[in-house]
N, C-alpha and C positions, 0 to 999 in steps of 0.2 A: 039263935036264928035272928033275934032282933038286931044284933050287931052286924050280921051278914047283910040283912036287908038295908041297914043304915049305910053300910059301905056301898052297896049297889045303888042306893039312892044318891049318895054323894058322887059316885062315878057318872050317873045319869045326868046330874046337874052340871058337872064339869064338861061332859060331852055336849050337852045342850048349849052351854055358854060358849063353848068353842065354835060350835056351828053358827050360833048367832053372831059371834064376833067375826067369823070368816065371811058371813053373809054381808055384814056391814062393810067389812074391809073390801070385799069383792065389788060391792056397789060403789064404794068410794073410788076404787081403781077404775071401774067402768066409766064413772062420771069424769074422772081426770083424763082418761083416754079420749072421751068424746070431746072434751074441751081442747085437747091437743090437736085432734083431727080438725076441729072447726078453725082453730088458729092457723093450722097448716093450709087449709083450703083458702082461707082469706088471704094469706101471703101469696099463694100461687096466683089467685085472681089479680092481686095488686101488681105482681111482677108481669104477668101477661099483658095487663092494661098499659103499664109503663113502657114495655118493650114495643108494643104496638104503636105507641105515640112517639117512640124513639127518644124517650126521656132517660138518657143514660147518666144517671146521677149517682153520687156516693150512697144515697139511701137505697137505690135499686141494687147496687152491688152488695150492700149489707143484707138485703132480703134474700138474695141468691145464696149468700153464705149460710143463712139460717136454714133454708130449704135443703141445701146440700149436706149440712151436718146431720139433718134428720133422715135424709134419703139420698145418698151419693149415687144411686143407680138412676136418678132422674136426669137422663142425658140431655134433655132439652134445656134444663137450667144451666148445664155446663156450656152449652152453645150460647145461651144468653150472656153468660159471664165473659166468654171470649169476645162476644160482640161489643160488650161494654168496654173491654180493654182495647179492642181494635179501634173503637171510636176515640178513646183517650190518646192512643198512640198517634192516630191521624191528626188529632187536634194539636198535639205537641209539635208534630212535623210541620203542620201548616203555620203555626205561630213562629216557628224557627225560620221558615221560608219568608214570612212577612216581616221578619226582623224584630219581633216582640221579645224573643228569648234567644240566648246564645246556644250554640250547638252543645256546649258542655252542660248547660242547664237542662236542655232537652234530654240528653243521655242520662244525666243524673236522675231525672224524674222517672224515665223508663226503667232504669236500674232499680230504683226503689219499688216501683210497681211489681216488677217481676220477682224481686226478692221477697216482698211481703206476701205475694200469692203463693210462692213456693213454701213459705213458712206456714201459711194457712193450710196447705195440703198435707203437711207432715203428720199431724195427729190423725187425720183421716186415713192416711196410708197405714198407720199403725193399727187402727181400729178395723179398717176394711182392706187388708192387703191384697185381696183378689178381685177388687173392683176395677174393671177395665177403664172406666171413665176417669178415675183419679190418675191412673198412669198416663192416659191419653192427654189429659189436660196439662199434666206436668211436662210432657214432651212438647206440647204446643208452646208453653212458656219458654222453654229452652231454645226452641226454634226461633221464637221472637227475639231472644237475646242474640242469636246468631245473625239475624237479619238487621237488627236495629242498633246494635252496640258494637264498639270497636272489637276486633278479633281477640285481643288480649283479655278483655273483660268477659267476652262470651266463652272463651276457652276455660276460664276459671270456673264459670258456672258448670260446664260439662265435666270438668275434672272433679269438682265437689260432688256432682251427681253420681259419678262412678263410685266414689267413696260411700255415698249414701245407699246406693243399691247393694253394695257389698254388705253393709250393715243390715239391710232388710233381708238379704239372703242368709245372713248368719242367724237371724231369728227364725226363718223358715227356709231352709236350704233347698226345698223342692218346689218352691213357688214358681210355676212356669211363667207367670206374668212378669216376675222379677227377672228371670233369665232372658226372656224375650226383650225386655226393656234394656237389660245390660248390653245385649248385642247391638241395640240401636244407639246407645250411648257410645260404645266403642267405635262403631262405624262412623259416628260424627267426629269423634276425637281424631280419627285417622284421616278425615277429609281435609281438602284444601281450604274449605270455608273458614277454618279457624286458624289459618296461617297468620302470623303476627307481623313480621317484618322480613326483610331480605335474608338476614342471618338466620332468624328463627325458621323461615320458610325452608332454607337449605337443610337445616337440622331436622325439621319435621317432615320434609317432603318424602312421600312414599314410606313414611314410618309405619311399620306394621306392629300391631299389638297382639298378633297371633301367639307369639311365644309367651307373653305375659298372661294371656287368657288361658293358654294351655296349662301353664303352671297353676293358675287359679283353679281349673277343673281338677287338677291333681290334689290340691289341698282340700277341695270340697268333697271329693270322692273318699279321701282318707278319713274325713270327719263323719261321713255317712255313705256307706257303700250303695245303699238303696236310693240313689239320686239319679233318676232317669234323665233329667235335664242336663246334669253335668256330664253324664256319659254321652248324650246326644251332642252337646257342644264340642266335646273332645273329638268325636268322630269327624266333625267338620273342620276343626282346627288342624288336625294332623295333616290332612291333604294340603291345606293351604300352607302350612309351615314347611312341608317338604318341598313344595313348588318354589316358595320364596327363597329357600336355601339352595335351590338347584341341586338337590340331593342326587347322588349317583345311585345306580341300581344296588350296589353293595351296601351303601348307607341305608337305603330303604329296607333292605333285608335285615339290617341290624336292629331296626325298629321292631321287628317281629321276633328275632332270635333271643335266646336266653342271655341274661346278663345281670348286672347289679341291681339290688333292690332300691337303691337311692341314686338314680342316674343324675349325672351333671348335665343340665339341659342348655349349656352355653354353646352357641353357634354350632360348629360341626359335631361336637360331642353330644349335642342335643339328641342326635340320632341313636345314642346308646340306650335311650328310653325303651322299656320292654313292655309292649302292649299285651302280648300273650301271657307274660309273667304276671302283669297287673291283674288281668281278668281271672287268671287261675287262682291267684291269692284271694281275690274278691269272692270267688265261688265257694268259699268256705260255708256260705249260706246258699245252697242251690235252689232254695224255694223262691229266691228273689227274681222276679220276672225282668226287672230292669237290667240285671247283669247278663241274662241270656240274650236280650236284644242286642247288647253290645258285642257279645260273643258271636252272635249270628252275623253282625256287621263285619267282624274280623274274618269270619270264614269266607265271606264274599271275596276276600283278597285272593282266594285260591280258585275262584270261578273265572275261567277265561272270558265268559260272556260279560263280566263286569270289570275286566282288566283295566280299562281306561278310567274307572271310577274309584280305584283303591290305592293304597299307599305303596304297593310294589307291583306296578303293572307289567313288568318285564320278567317275571318269574318264569322259568321253564316248566313244562308239565311235570317233569321229574321232581323238581323242587316243590311244586304244589302237592304232588302225591306224598312226598316225604313229610311235609307239614301235616297233611290230613291224617296220615297213619299215626303220627305221634299224638295228634289231637284225639283220635278215636280211643287210643290207649288211655289217655288222661281221663276222658269223660266216662269211659266204661268202668274205670277203677272207682269212680264216685258211686256206682251202684252198690258197692259193697256196704256202704253206710247209709245210702239214701235210695233204696230200691222202690220207694213210694213217691218219688219226685218225677212228675210227668215231663218237666223241662229237660231232664237228662235223656229220656227216651227220644224226645223230639230232636235234640241235638245229635244223638247217635244216628237217627234216620237221615237227617239233613247231611251230615258229614259223609255217611256211607253213599248216599245218592250222588253227592258232589264228586266223590271219588270214582263212582261208576261212570260218570259222564267224562271224566278225564281218561279213564281206561277204555271207554267205549263198550263196556260190558259189565254185567253184575253177576258175579260168581254165584253158584248154587248155594254155597255156605252163607254168603252175604244175603241172598234172598230169604233164606230161612230166618236169619237173625232179624231182618227188617220185619218179617211177618210176626215174629215173637214180640218185638218191641211195639208193633202196632196193636197186638193183642193186649199188651199191658196198658197201653194208652186207652183202649176202649173200656177196659175194666175200671181204671181209676178215674177216667174222665167221661163218664157215661152221658153227660149232658151234651157232649160234642161227638157222639157216636156217628152221626151223619157225616161230619167232617172227616173222621178217620176212615169211614167206609169209602168216601169219595177219593181220599188220598190212596187207599189200597187199590182201588180200581184204576187209578192213573199210573200206578207203578208197574214196571216190567217184572212182576213177580207172580 
C-alpha cells in the first residue's frame, strides 16, 4: 500500500508541476500577446497620423508592411499603401516633366517599385491565399505597370502573373479567388492595352486565349474532378470558343456526341472534344455536387428556352429528345450502384420534365416515376422536405 500511495503522490506532484508550468506559460503567452497588441496599436496610430499629414515616406511604407504582415484583412492599410505609391509615381512623373530625370530613369524606378511590391506580396499570398485584399492589391500593381510602363515591359509582368496564378492553383486548385484572378489576367493579356509594336500588334490583335484556357480547365479537371471553378470556367469558354471558330451546327453537335477520350483540340478538330463523355466519366463519383452542376448546365443545351445560350442552339426537337432519352438511360443505370444519391434522382426528374416540355405532355408512366423519385428525395433529404413538396405541387402530376 505504501508503494501505491507513493506512486499516487508522485503522480500528483507531476500533475501539479505541469499545471503550474502551464499557468506560467499561459501567463507568459498572455503578456507577449498584450505587448504585440500594444505595438500593433501604436503602429496603426503612427500610420494614421502620417497619412493625415500626407507624409508619404519610406518609413511609412515600412510600417504599412508590418501591419499587413500581421493582418492582411486591414483593407484601409492597403489603401494607404496604394496612396503612398501613387504619390511616388506622380512625383517621378513630375520630375521627368521638369527635366530632373530622364524617361528611362523614371520607368526604371517605377519598374523597381512594382517588382519589389509584387515580391512583398508573394509570401502573404502563400500564407493567406483567400484574402481578397492581397489579390486586389496585386491587380492594382499590374494595372499601374500597364498605365505607366512601355507595353512590352507591362506584358512581361502579366505573362509572369499568369504563370504565378497557375502555381497558386496547383497548390489549391479550387481556390475561387485564384480562378477569378486568372480570368482577369487572361482578359488583360488579350487586350489591346498591351500591344507592343506594329508587327506585334498584328500578331496579338484579337488573339484569343479561350482555347488555351479551355485546355487548362481540362488538365485541372483531370487532376481533381471536384473542381467547381474549373467546370464553371469551362462552361463559359466552350461558348466563346465555338463562336470564335464560327463552328457549324454539325461541329457543335460533335462537341456533344460520343468520341475519343483524348481529343485533339487544334482548330476545327477542337470540336471533337466530348463534353457528355467527359461528364459521364467524371460521374464515377455521383456524390460530387460540382459534377451535377455541370451536368445540369449541359442539359440546358436541350431546352429550347435556353437555345441561344448553349453550345448547340439549332438542334431540332427530335435531336433534343434523342439526347435526353439516352441521358435518362445513363443516369438511371447509376441507381443500380448508387440508389442513395439524391443528385441522381434530381437529374432524373429534371431530364424527364425537360423531355415532357419538348413533347408537350407527361405520360402516365413518367408521372408515376417522377412521383417515386420525389418520394425517394423526401426520404433521403428530409431537411428539404418543403422544397420537394413545393416542387411536387408545381408539377403536372
